[in-house]
N, C-alpha and C positions, 0 to 999 in steps of 0.2 A: 284068623280066618273070615272071610266072610259071610253073612247069614242072612237071612230074609228081611229080617228089618232094615238093613242096606238101601233096599228098594225107596223106601222113602227120603231118599236124601241122594245127590250126586256126589261123588268121592271125585277130587281132584289129584287125577296124577303127573305130580310136578316134577317127579326125578324118576331116574334108571335105577335108581334104590330103592324106592315103592315099589315099582313095574315088576322087578326083580324079586322084591320079598313076597309080596303077594303070591309069587310062585314060587317061592319057598327054592330058588336059583340064587346063586352068589353073584356079586357084582364085582368085575374084573376092571372095570373103567366109568367114572363117575357122570359121562354123559352117553354112551353108548353100550347097547348089548346084543346078543344074539343069542336067541333060546332055543333049544333042540326041546319043543313041546314036550316030547316024550318022560321028560324029567320034571318037569312040572307037578306042581301039585294040585289037586281038583281045584275048581273055582267056585263059587257060590255066587247065584243070582245078584245083581249090585248093578247099580251106574256108574257109570264113571264122565268126568269129563277130561280129555286128554291136553299135557300140557308138552307133549313131545309127537315128534313123527313117530308112527307104527305102521311097520307091514306085518301081515300075517301071512303066510304060506300054509294053505288048509291042504293035509293029505287024506281026508276020508269027506265022504257025504256028510254033513251034519247043518243044522239049524240053530247054534247055540249062540252066535252072535249078535246082539240088535245093535242099529247102528239107528240111531233119531229115535222115532217110530216103529221101524219096518225091522226084521229079522233077515240075516243073509241065509238063503238057500244055499249052502254052500256047496259044488261038487268037488270030487277029487281035483286035486291041484291047481287051486282058486287063489286068488292075490288081492285080498285087500289093505286098500290104505287109509291112513285116519292121519290128520294133520291136528299142528294144535288146535285148541277151542272147539270140537269138536265130540259129542257126545256117542256115546253106545255101551254098550254093557250085556251081560249073561240071562239068557230070557227066564224070567221072572217062571215059567213053567217046569222049568228044570228044579231037579233036586243041587244037584253038582254035574260040574262038566270036568273030564280030564284031557286038557289039552293035548292036540296032535298036530304035527308039522311042525314050522318053522314060525318064531316071532322075532323081527328085526324093531327097534327102539332108539332112539337118540334124541339129543336134548338142541333145539336151535342153536344153544351157544357151540354145541359143536361146531358150526357149518359159519360161525362167522367170521367175516375175512376173507372166506374161502370162492371160487368160482361154483362152486354148487349153492353155498348162501347167496350169492349173488343170483341165480336162474332157480332157485329152487319152487317160485310160485308160476314157474313156466309147466312145472307138473303136473297140468288140469286133472288128473285122475286123484292127488289127494282130496280133490271136492268132488267127487263123482258119488250117486247114490248108489242104492241098495243093490238095486238091479243094474247095474255096472261096473261089477266088479270082473276082472281080470279072468280069462275061463284059460291055464295054459295049458299045451300039449305035451305029450312026454317028456320029449326033448328040450323044451323049451322051461318045464321043470326043473329039467337036470340042471340047463345055466342058472336058471335062478339060484338055487340050491349050492352051485359051484360059488357063487357071489357072496351068498352067505356065510358060506364054510372059511372063504378066504379072511373074510372080516373076522369070523370066529378065530381064527389064527391068529391072526394080528391083536387081538384083545388079548390072547392066552401068550402073546410072544413080552418078553421084557420092552416094558417102555421104551423108546429110544427117540430119538429126534426124526427119525423117519414114522413114527408111528401115525402121526394123527393123518399126514398126507394121503398115507395108503389106504387108512381106513375109509377118510371121505373119498377118495380116487375110489374105492370098491364100491360105493352107496351110489357114488354119481354111474359109475357103471353098470350097476346093475337096475338104477331109473331110469337109464339109457335103451338098456335091453326092455324095456317093462314100454316105453314107448314103442318099438317097433312091435313088441309081441299086439299090444294095442292095435297098431296101424293093422296088422296079420286083421285081429278080430274086426274092424270095422270093414272091412272086406270078407272076411267069411259070411258078415250078416249082412251082406250089400242089400240083398230084397227085402229085409224088413226095413232100412235104414231109408232105401227108396219111399216105400210107401211111406212112411213119416215124411221124407219130403214132400210128397204129392199131397197130404195131410196137410202142410204148414203152410201150402201153396192157397190153398180149400179155405185154412183158418184166417188167412190173410184179406183172402176175398172176402169172405163172410164179413168180416172185423169191419172193414172199410164201406160196406155196404148198409150195414147198420147203424144205430146212432152211438155205438158204444165209443167212436174218437171223442163225441162232444162228451160224452159223462165222464169217460176216464181216460182220456187224453191218448197218445202215443202207443202204439202196442210194444211192449218191452220182449230184451228176446228171453228174459224170468218168466214172462207171460206166458211167451209161446211156448217155451220148453214144460212149462207147468200142465198146459194142456196135453203133454205127450207122457208125462209124467217121469220126466227128465231132467237132469241136475243141470242147471245153465251152461256149463264148462261142457259135459256131455255133448249136450245138444249142439254148442259154438262148433266142438269139434268135429263132430257128426257133417254138419251141415259145410264145412269149409272142406274137409276131405272129399265129401262127393261133388261139390262144386264148385271150390276153387275160391271161394269168396264166404267173406264172415256174416253171422246170420243179421248182424245190425246191416250190414251192406243190402243184402237180401232185402230186409224190412223196408229200407229207404227206397231204393230199385222199386219194391213194388208201392210205395206212399207216391212218388213220382208218376208213375204210371197211373195213377186213378187222379193223382191233381193235374196233368194235362189233358187230361178230359175236363175236368170240374171247370178250369180257368175259361175255358170258349162260353159260359155261360155267364152272359154279360149283365145276368141280372142280379148277378152275387158279386158285391166287391172284391177284391184280394182277402183282405182282413178276415169276411166271413169265412170263404172256402177254408182258410186259413184253421180258422176257431173250427170249421166241420170237420178237418182234418185230423185235430185232435194239438194244436199247437195254443199253447198258455198265449204268446207272443206272435203276430202276424211279421216281424221282422225277421224271427226265425224261420217262418217257411220261406219268407222269400230269400234269405242266406243258402239254407238248405237247396231251393229250386235251382237257384242260380250258378250254386256248386256243381249241382246232376246235370243242369240243363246247358248251361252256358248262357242262358236267357233269364231275365227277373220273368215273374208271372207275369207282369205287365207287358212287357217285349216280345213273350212268349204269343200272348193272349194278340196282341198288334200286330205280329208279323206272322203270321203261321194261319 
């Protein structure tokens, strides 16, 4: 049983067996588990670092799970994704929590050598932040629950040559549904996202009009995402879905627009302009400019 003294240390969840043991549930497979959380014992405040991929489907409104330094404020039907290496825990303000909903946890070894193993990094929502959880509709929740139940069925079935393929295929199916549901969530929050994109453009305008490029270098996607309290992956996905190009491409386009104006200032060398724009090495500026414009900065200055 966990107690408050565990808040002083981070407990590593290295195995499915340990994940199950903390919840008082049986381990049916060494590399994967699906739990009906109603059957789990209460959890006490503690901090964990995950060695597993974990997906929680919460079925009641609660705010007990901490991710990093923030709390998940769950609504009914919320999906949360945790990847190996991420820190999470139970809110220290609570004495104990009775888990509800569903939990799927699997070790990276389960998917080694599979299609899912090769593509798992493409499911960006495993690195989204607390305010970017997936809120599913009643029908979507039913689809997700059906996937959990299918995986659970395979775990309760006698292991045979088909078991691993069916388990991994159903996990991949679940994740692909989540991609669809996130696309729907991006659309339903379109007005919020358009506001962020407007602010993104203003942020870049202000950045390049200031001394920040000289001091801090080129604005990164991580920097821009942080200005809106978004994770880099969520921010990249948002930008890509809204305007059809990556956040990095958008930053570079803005940079080139500014650079086109600056190269006409013949009182400054191309190297000076490169440093002003935030480049450490002028040749990197020249290479990017030619790649984007089709002419070197000097050619553009002379021919336009």
